[in-house]
N, C-alpha and C positions, 0 to 999 in steps of 0.2 A: 503492500499502499506505501510503503515512503517513498519508493520507487517510480511509482504513479504519479503521486503527487507532484515529486521534482520534473517531471517528464512534463506535465501540467504545466509547471511552473514556467520552465523552459518554452515552451510553444507560447504561450502567454504575452512574454517580454521580446519573442522572436517576432510575432505579430503586432508588438506592440512597433518595435524600431523597426520595422521592414519598409515601411515607407520612408523611411532617413536613409538616403543615399549620402556616402561621406564624401563633403566638399572634396577633399583633396584628390579622392580618385576620378568625379564626374570631370572635373578640371582638366585634368591629365588627356582626356579624349584626345587623337589625333583629328585636328581636323582634316575635311575633305579636302582644303586648298594648299595641305603643307609642304612646304619644297625641300626636294630631296637634296644633299650633297650628291653627285657623280661620278665616283672613280670610275677608269675604263673599264669595259670589256671588250672581248673579241667573239664580232660575228660569223664570222666562220664557224666556231667550235658551237655557237651555238645550234645550228642548223644541221649539226650532225647528230642531234638530238631529234626522237620525235617523243609528242608528247602533246595529250587532249584529255579535257577535263570529263568528266561520264555523263552520259545522258540527260535534260533534266528533263523535270515531269512529264514537258511535254511533248515527249517524245525527240525532239532536237539537240542534236551532240551542239556545246559551245565549246572552241576553244580558249580559255580562261587561265588564269594563276599568274603569279609569278612569273616565271618563266617569256611567258606571253608578254606580260607587259615590260619584261628588261627588252626583250626583244624591239616592242614598239617605241619604243624612248631612244633604241638605238638609232632605229633607222629614223627616227625623228631630228635627229641631234641633241636631244639631250642629255643623253649618256656615250660619253666617248668609249672606242676600242681596246681594249688590250693587256686588260687581267686576264689570267689563266685559272688563277689561284680561286677565283670566288664562283668559276663554274659548277665544282660541286656543290655548294653551297646551295645554289641558284635549282640545282635537281632534285634537291632535300626539299626545300619549299617545298617544291612546285609536287613532289610527293606528297609532303604534310597536306597542302590545297586539296591533292585529288583526293585521299584519302576521307577528309575531313568532308567534303562536298559527298561521297560514298556512300559516308556514314553517320550524315546529319541528323537524321531520327534518329539511329540508337545512341548519338551522341548529347542529344536533346538540346541542339544548338540554336531551333530556329524559336525564337520568341515567343510564334503565336501559332504553335504546333500544340495540336493536342495532345500528344504525348510530353513533350516539353513541361504543357502546363498540371498535366495527371500526377508528374513522376512527383513536381516543385507542389500540390497541394496536396500530397497525401504523404510528406515528409512522416509528421507524427507518427502516423501507424507504423512505418516502419522501423520505428524506436525501439519497437518490442518484438521483433525478429531479428532474423541474421540477417544483414542486408548489404551489401558494395554495390555501387552502379559507377565502377573502376570505369575509362573510358575505355574502347577498343581501339583506339586511334594513340599511338604515342606521339611526346611533345617533341621538339624540336630544343636541343642546348648549344649556339653560338658561342666558341670565345676565339682570342685571339687578342694580336698586338693593338694597339689606340692608331685608329685611321683606318682602319682597311675595309670601312665599310659593312662592319654587323648591323650600324642603327638602321643606316639606310635599307638595308635589304629586309629585317625585319619590318619595316615601315610598309617597303611595298611589298609584302607578302599581305599587310593588314589593311592598304586600301582595295584589295582586292576580295576584300571578305564581304561576302552579299552583308545587306543592309540591315535584314532583320537578323541573322543570328548575335546570340550573346556573346559580346566579342569585346575587352577592352584592353589597349593599350596603353599603359603607366609607366614611368622611370621608377624601381626599385625603393628611392628615398622611400617617395609619395608614397608607394604602397608599405610599405612598415608603417608612416607614419598614420594613413588610415585602419589599421591591424589592432596599433596600440589604442588610436580613440576608441576605435568597437569594443575594445576591450574593454577601456574605461565607462562604457555606457553600457557592459554587462556584467560588471563589477560585483559578485556576488553567488552566482549562476556555479552550480559544481562544476561543471564546464565550459567557461565562455569562449574558448577557442574551438568546442564543438559546434557553438549556438554560429559565429562568426567566419566558419569555415563554410557554414549552408547559405550563410548571407551574399558572403561573397561569388559561393558557385550560382546565389540564384541569380544574381544581376550578371555572371559574365563567365560560362562555359570554358571561354577559349581567352585564355589571359595573356599576355604579352607582357613580360617585367625586361623593361631597358637595362644595362648597368648593371646585374646581379654582384653583388658585393657585398661581404658581410665581415664588421671591423667594430660590429659590437655587440657585447655577451648577453643582453638583453634580447637581443634579437633573434642571436645563432639557439640560444635555450628556446627558444618559441618555435624555430622553425619546423621542426622535426615531428612537432606534435599539430603545427597546424596543416603543414604540407601534404601528413596522412587523413586528415578529414579535409582537404580541398580536393586527393589525386580518390576517394573513396565516395564524393560528391559529385566523380565523375569531370573535372577540369582536367581541360591539355592544356599543359603548358608550354611556352614559347619564350625564350631567355637568351639573352647578349651577356657578355661577360669580357673582361679582361683575364680572368684564371677558369683554369680548366675546373671542372667540380674536384676531384683531389686536392687541389693547391687553398678552397676558399678555409676562408677562417684559419689557415694555417700558423702555427703556434699562439693561437690566440687559448684563452681562460677557459677551461672546462670544454676543452673540446672533444674529448672524448664524446661527449654526449648531441655533440653536432654531428660525428661519425654518421648515425644510422639517417640521417638526413640526407649525406652524401649518396647513399646506397639507393635510398628511395630513388635519389634525382634521377643516376643514369639506368635506374630500372625504368624510371616512368618516360624518360628522354631518351632520344640520338641525340648523341655527342657529338657534334662536331668543328674541328680548326679551321676555322679560318687563314691560310698560310702565308698572304700575301706579307711579303715585307715595305712593299708601300704605305707611306703616311699621305692619304690622299687629300688632309687639311689642310697642309704645310704644301701643296702646290697650287692655293692658291694666291690671288694676286697680291702683295707688300703694298700696304696701307700705311701714310706714316701721320702723324696728328694725334695721336688716343695711348701713345705706350711711353713714356717719357721716363727715362734712366737718366738716373744722372741725384745727388743730393742740393739741398737748399732752394728748389724747384715748384715750391707747393704755390707762388704768384702765378704759374704760369698754370698750373692745373685751375684755378679758380678764375683764372682767364677767361679758360675753354669752359667750363661751366658756366659760367654767367652768358658766353655767348649762344648755350643752347636755352640757357629760360629763357633770354631776352626779356620783354621789359616786366616777366612776371616777377613779383617780389618774391627771394627765398626767404625763409626762416625757419624753425623748427618744428618739427610734425612727430606725431603720432601715431606707431601703425597698429594694428592689433591683429596676431596670429591665433593662432590654433590654442584651443583650452582657456581663452580668455587672458593670454599674456600680452603684455602689449612691449613694441622695441622703441627707444629714444630714434629718430633722425637728429641730426644734429641741424641740418641743411637741406632744404627741397624748394623746389617746385617743376610745376610744368611738368612732373612725372620725374624728374631726373632730381638724386639723394646722393649727397657729398657727406661722406665720412672718414676719419680717421683709420688707418691701417688697423690701431689699438680699438678704438670701438666696433669692430664688428669681428675681429679675430680672435683677442684677447680677454674677450669674455664670454662666462659661460652662455653659449648660442649654437644652434642648431640646424640641420636643417627647415626643420618648421620653422623658424625664426626668418633664414633667410628666403623658403619660402612666399610666409606673408608678405614679409617688404617685396617679392617682386609680382605680387600681383595686384599691388599700388602702381611699383615703378618700375619703367623700362630701362633705365639708363642709371649709373651706378661711375660716382666720382670717388675713387679710392687713392689717400694721399698717404704715401711711405710702406709700400711693400717692401718686406726687408730682404734679406738672406737667411733661407732657412737652415736648421742644422736641429741638432741634438740641444739645445739650450734652449728650443722654442718649437719643437714638436707640436704639442699642441695645437699651437698655433697654426702650425703648418697643415694638420689636419682639419681646421677650421677652414682656411682657406682651399684645400682642394673641394671643400665642400659646397662653396662657397662659387666657387667656378663652374661645378659641377650643375646646381641651380641656373647660377646665369644660363650656361650651354641651353641648359632644356626648355628655360624660358625664353629664347633668342633678344636676350636681354644688352646693351653696348656698355662696355664697360673702357672708362679713362683711368689712367690711372700712374702715380710716380713709381719707379722701381728704384735701387739699388741697381740693377744689374737686367738681363736680358732673360725669358723663361727658364731658359735650359740655364746660366750663370746660379737663378736665384734656387734651384732646385738641385744641382748637382753634390750638397753632403747628405743628398739622402738617399741612401742604399740599402736594396735587399739583402738579404744574410748570403746570400751568392755570390754578388756583388761585394760587398768585403773577403769574403774566401779568396778571392782572386788578388788581393791588395795583402803586397809579402807583410805576413808578422812580423812584427819587432824583435828585432836582434841584440847582442852586446853591442853590437858597432852603430844602432840608431841607438840614438837620445831621445826620451821621451817628448821631448821638447820640440821635434820632427815631426811628432804623430799629429793629424790632423784632429785634436780632442772633440772636435765639434760636427766627425761625424755622425749621421745620424742612422743606423740599422736598424730599419725596421721594414716588415715584409710588406705590407698594405701600404703603405705610404712611398715605397720601393716599385711596389708594381702601377699605385695609383699614381707616380711624379710623370711619368711619359703621357696617359693621357691630359692632364693639366697644363703639362707643353707646347702640347698639339693642340688643344682648345685656347690659350693666350696665343697661340700662332694665328687658327682660324679666327680668333674673334676680331682680331686686329687686321681681318683682308678685305676687300674693297667688297669682295661676295656676301661678305658674312656684313658690314654693316648697309650694303643695299637691301639682303633681306630682312635687313632691321626695318628700312628705311619702308620697304613695301608691307610690311607689319601694321605700323605706326598708321600709312596710311588707308590699310582696311577697316585700323579699327575707330578711324574716323565717321562721324553718322554722317550720310547722304544727305545734300542740299536737296 
């Protein structure tokens, strides 16, 4: 009887919260006019492979999917030829697309189908019997170096999905923030993660997570249980990451509790490495005027900031972020915010605060980005997160820094990098060692992405894309 009462309480709470969709999830859906970066592709290789989507319900066969769209964009001149390494990834994406179309009903993808509605409405009664609705289709986990086109390929796949499907594309940062927010709502339940898993699966059976990375012990400890619920509720996962599954949360606290998640991930996803050695973000055209190197040049940054805001009076503002928290903005006007580096990265702020900031502002002026090392490792973590959030929101960055992006982060190394540095011998004094060298696997792997993104954010193409985004947001006259 106690078990029945707990289940009744759970379904009551679930029904009460079902109408609430987490704002951070909904706001991160990819818009239909999202502009993609354009890594090269070899047209002749594409023609060597045959592919087609299965027949639709009207009996007509329609060729569609990411490979087809990729070919169309090459012919239209929207993408370049050249990279052989992405062909295998495109074939895997097409494989997944075709299997999902073939098994759409079994996967309960269509939000309007009777099968999906029936399964979702009867979830309470399934609690009383041993039941699992694991998807018949395996997902896809893409990993590789920075700038190799992982996000672009996943977005290409996502844009080919039927609009009636229950699918979402979201950055991993935002996804975990939404999970923690949902857990707060269901606090006090016997297993709040179970209800969270049901909510997420109810909104999206096909979940596309960009930049899967785990560096937080709280996230690491809940991922295994969360994804067991998600996969048992039929979730199909498509994820991109800089790290192979076996290298996720490497050297992290209590990693033994995280290892079962890696096994589950490899069981439910095809793992595919993108082996391109080219960073396409660095192939964009250079643009001067927004990244200033040097000391005592704050006046120049303020001058640029003033040119952007024009006649708008600049002053302090307050931005409300998640769960009632507020962020003080020292100087802001006309969608532009001005901070000292210490005010954003030397304070206890995180992804939620930065997401709240860029919901209101499209441009950040950041004064005094330092060289990073052991002495300011925590600030380096926050700076990496800040750049990730800015890049995801296509925000514009103006900054003054002590050196180039590469120079700022060159003292951050992985364990493998550190092992290649010659060990100290009796002939080498401690004074000759770099005492500020920061050996940190998570930061070491993240730094290449940060350097790449900072480079692209200062490119002509990125700034033009930012300008188009602002133009689209303007109300039509």
